[in-house]
N, C-alpha and C positions, 0 to 999 in steps of 0.2 A: 452525596450521594447516595443515592437508594442500595441496596441490597447487592443488588445484582451488579448496577457500575463498580461500587465497591471492590466486591469480586475480583470482577473486569481484572482492574486496575491491579491489585495490591497482590492477587495470587501469582505475581509475575514480576522475577527480578532480574528481567532485563528488557527489552525491544522486542518486540514482534514485527509484522507485515500491520498488524492493525495499531500498533500504538509505536509513535515512535519516542523514546522515554528520554526527553532533553536532559531534563533534570538528571539521570545517571550518566552517563556522556558527558556533560558536563562537570562531576563529582567524577568521574576517572579520571582526567581529563586534568581538574586543578590537583588531584591527587599525587599523580606522575609528576606533577611539573612542582611538588613541592620542595625545596633547596634542600642539599647535602649542608648537615654541620660544616659552617664556613664557609660558604657558597652562595651565591647571588644569583636568582632567577628572574627573569620578567614577567607580565603578567602573561597568564596564558591568553591566547588567541579564540575567546569563548564565541558561540554562533551568533546569536542573536547581541545587538548592541543596548537592547532594556534586560537588567538584570535577573529581573524575577519570570522573563519569558526564558531564563536559562535554567530556570526549576519548574517547567510546566511538563505534560505530558499533552500531543497532539494525539488523535485520538480520532480512527475511522470508524463509523456509526453506519449500520444500513442505515438505508431512507426508502420509505414507499410515495415518496411525492413524484419518481418520474415511474408513469404507466406506458410509456410508448415501445417497451420493449419485450419481445416475448420470452424472453432466457434472463433472470438474474434481474436485480436492482443497484442502482447507482450508488455511493456510498454519500456522506456528508466529512466536512471536517472538522471537529471540534477540538479549541483548545482550552487544557486543563490545569488550572493554579491551584494547585492543594494552599490549604489552610496552613499544614505544617509540613513540612518537606519530610520533616525524620518519623511521621503518623500518617500514613497516604489515610490508614482507615478513618482519621476526622474529617474526610468531608473536603471539598472544594468547590472552585465557585468557575462554573465553564464561560464560552466565548465559542458563537459560531459565525467566523468571519465572513461568509459568505449568506448568512442569513441577512433579510434586509435590515438596517440600523447597525450589524454586525462590526464592521471598522468604525461607527462611534462608540461602540462600546467599549472598544479595545483603547480609544484614544478617550474616552469619560473614567474609563478606571488609572489611567496612567501606564497604559500598555504600550502607550502611542503619543509618539509627541502632537500635542494641537496643531506645530506645523506644518503645513503638508510637505515642505521642502526641505526639509529635516533631513540629514544624509543619514541618519540613526533612523530615524522614522521611515525613510524610502529602503532602507537596507531591509528594517524588519519586516515592513511590508511584502518586498518582494519574496522573503523567503515564506511568510505564509502565504502567500500565495503561489508559490513552488508546491508548499505541503497541498495545498488544493486543488493543484493539478495532474495529483495521480493518485490510482485510486488505492493505495498500500507502500507500507513504508519498506518494503526489501530496499535492503543496501545498495543493490546496482539501482533502483529507480532514483533513490533521495540522494546520492552521487550524481549521478548523469542528470541530472534535472536540476538539482542548484547550481551546477558546474555553466548547464546551459544558460543558465541567467547571468552569471559571470559572478557570483555567490563563492568567495573565496573564505573558505574555513580549514581548521586543523583537522588532520585527520583523525584524529579522535572519535569527531561525530558519525563517519562512514562505515559503521563495523562490513568492511570490506579491502582484503588485500587487493593490493595491485596485482596481485596474479590473477584472482578469481574476476576482477574486472573485465583485466585485458582474455580471459577465458571467456565469457559474454559478450565481449567484446566481439572474438573471433567467430563467435555462430549467428553471431545476426547480421555480421556482414556477409557470412558466406551466402545468408539468403537474399541479401542487396546486389551483390555481385552476379549470382544465378541471372537476377531479372534485368541488369544491366547488362550481362553479357547476349540475351536474349533480344534486346531492342534494338543493341548499336551492329551493324552488319558487319559480318567477317572480316568483310573486304575494305572497310571503312580506314581513312586516315586515322595515324597515331590513335589506333583504336583500345592499345592496354591503354596508354596514358587518359584517355577519355571515362574509358570504365572505373581508372582508379580513383580519377577526378569527381567522379559523378557518385562512385560506391563512399568516397570521406566526403560531400555534399547533402547525401542520405544519412549518413551519420551525427555529423555537427548538425542540419537543418539551419544552416546561419546563412545563406546563398538560396532564399526562396526561387530567384529570378533562374539560378542555374538550373533548377529543374523545373521548369515551366513544361519544358518539348515531353521529361514522363509524364507530369501531370493532364497534361491535353491528350494522351496518349489511352488515356486512365479515363478521359471527362471527366477528372476532380479540377469540380470550379478555383478558382485562384485564389478565392478568400480562405479555403478550406486546405491549401497544399500542406503548411505546417500539422494542422490537426490529424489529417487523413495518414501522414505519412512517420508522422509521431505516434499513432495509435499503433500502425503495423510495426515499428519498431519496438515495441508494448509488449504486443502481440509475441513478437519474437522472441521476447525475453520471458515470457510466462509459458512459451513454449519450455525452454530451456529449464526454468526451475520448476515445472512439474515433473519433468522429467526427474529431476534431482529428489522432489520428495516423494516419490509415489513410491517409494518402498517403505518408506514409513509414516505414511498412510497409512498403509496394509497393516503394519506394526498397530499402528490405534484402531483401525477395525477387528483387528485382533483380542487385542486387549479388553472393546467395550465390548465384544462377545462371550468370550475367555475369562476373565481376571477384572472384570468388573463387580460382584459380588460384593460387600463387606467378610470381613475376617470376624465380625462380632455380630450380635444378638443385635437387631432392627426391630421395634417397637411395631405395629399394626401400622400406627396410628399417622408413622412417618415413610413406612415402605408403599404408599399409595404415591406420593408425592414423589418420591424417588424416584422410582419404576417411568411414573410420565414424564420427567425430567431427563433420563435415560435414553426410552422412546425417544424423546424430541432432541437429544443430541443423534442417533443413528441415523432419524430422518434429512435433520438438515448434514448429515455428510454424504447422504446417497442423493439428494437434491442439488448440494454443490460440484459433488462429483460427476454426476449425471451433464449437467452445463459445459462444466471444465470441459470430459472428454464432444460431448456436440460441436461446441465451438472451436477447439483443435482438430477436427475431424473435417470441417467446413474448412477451415486455412490450409490445411497440408493437401485436401484432395484437390480445391481450386486451384492451391500452387502448382503442382502435379499436374494438374489438367494444360495447362498453361507450359510452363517452364521445363518442365523433363516431356512427357508425353505432346506436349504442342497439341494440341485438341480440341482446342476451343479457350478464349478468354473473358469467355461472359461472366464464370462463377467470380474468377478472381477480380473482374472489376466490381462484381456487385458486393463483393467480399469487402472490399477495399475501399470503397464507399462510405463504409460502415465500420470500417477499422476503430474506431476512438470508442463508438458505444461498445465494440465489444471489449476491446483494451479493460475498460471498465467493467465491465463482465468479469474475463476472466480473473481480474484482478481481484474484485470480490470477495469472489468462491474462493481462490486460492489462498489470498490473503485469514479466511474462515478459517480453513484445514491450518496453516501455520500457526495460527493462534490456538489453535484446541491442543495442537501438539506440543505446546509452549507451556501451557496450562501443564498436562502431563506430567512433562517434562520435571518441571518446577518442581512439581513434588514428588517424585520418585527420586530426583539428586539430594532434597532434603529430605528423606524419611529411609533413602536408600531400601527400596521399595515398589515392589509393581502390585503388590495386595494392602490392603490400606480398611482402617478401621473405617464404620460409618463416617465419624464428624471430619474424617477428611475427605473420602469419597464423595461426600455428599454435595464438600464446596467444591469439588474438581469438578461433577456431573453439572452443577449447577454454572458455577462460572464456563464452561463449555454451553450449555443450551445458549449463557446468554451472548455468544458470540453469533450462534446458530440461529436464535430466535430475531424475526420481523417485531420492528418496533410498535407499540400501539400506538395509533393515531386517528383520531376523528374522520370521518369519510368525508375527501374535501379537503381536507386541512393540506393546505402545502407549506405552511410553518411560514409564511412569509408578511405576516399580516400587516397594513400601514402601522399599527401601535408596536409591531413587534422592536426588541431593541438589540436581541441577538447575544441577551444575556441570561442567563442560566445558572440559578446556585445550586448545589449540590445537596 
């Protein structure tokens, strides 16, 4: 890994919404299941069938390959296998499953079976597909997406309590219920039962035929039903999540403005680069926050216009058709903020201070800037050359 990528991983001591630390979850599970003296314990229920995948990090990185959105950018998924799980700074080998040749690269490296109908490969590929199909590794999204694919795993891999999961579910279902209540006439037979059933179908998205009347009402093509409604579900989740982290974001802004000066002397030749990095972090936070506010305002204004004030449906229909794209935009930018918060939190916890010497502060700012920075790609490079193996050494 280059220095920025190394800091991106090694400054963290837990998963964030940009990094799903399979390695750390696996270690925690194995430690928790160590047998007591004189007792026997069965093998832990690890996430992946492949042992090396249970020692990986799954990382989201911003990509510039998508150019058809006016706000934000997609993210791409990278599987990072450390050379030495006990020394992350030693580097890693990385794979990009969705790049052309990505699955073959994983297979050639012994991470997937060569036999496509091998149950172990089917399970592991389904898990990787699930990780690729969400814009961040917020604990709720991970649990919800893996469960929707029928993946059973130990609760240690889902960093969310049942109470937290139900709180999110209740919030999202309020949105679904409001829509269904509006669409089903008050005098319809068995209205309450139909409302409950359709709200259930919207949550699980396991019976798309049952949602076709709603899809037609919003001009959603049949082949995009899952994509659109799952995108709406994701947007509703990020609305909940942003409200939860908003105060912490304000704390980060305050820290950057008032407490990010080194407490010791900084040589002049290092000061310029440090100030440039810090300015990059500030601009990145402003940019991400503007995107989040813009998208959530569009969502709430259009939702209220139709389902609260009942003054028109056009804005919500337009928003809903592009819900999946906006879900990814929100996820990318909220996860950037959460990752930047995790970087400073990890240093505060370890060093027990909010004011740092330059050696530590420069690491914090460089790691945060790596989160907000756009990757450098040659113009026109879409990352899918014919000879691209999907295999990256770090």
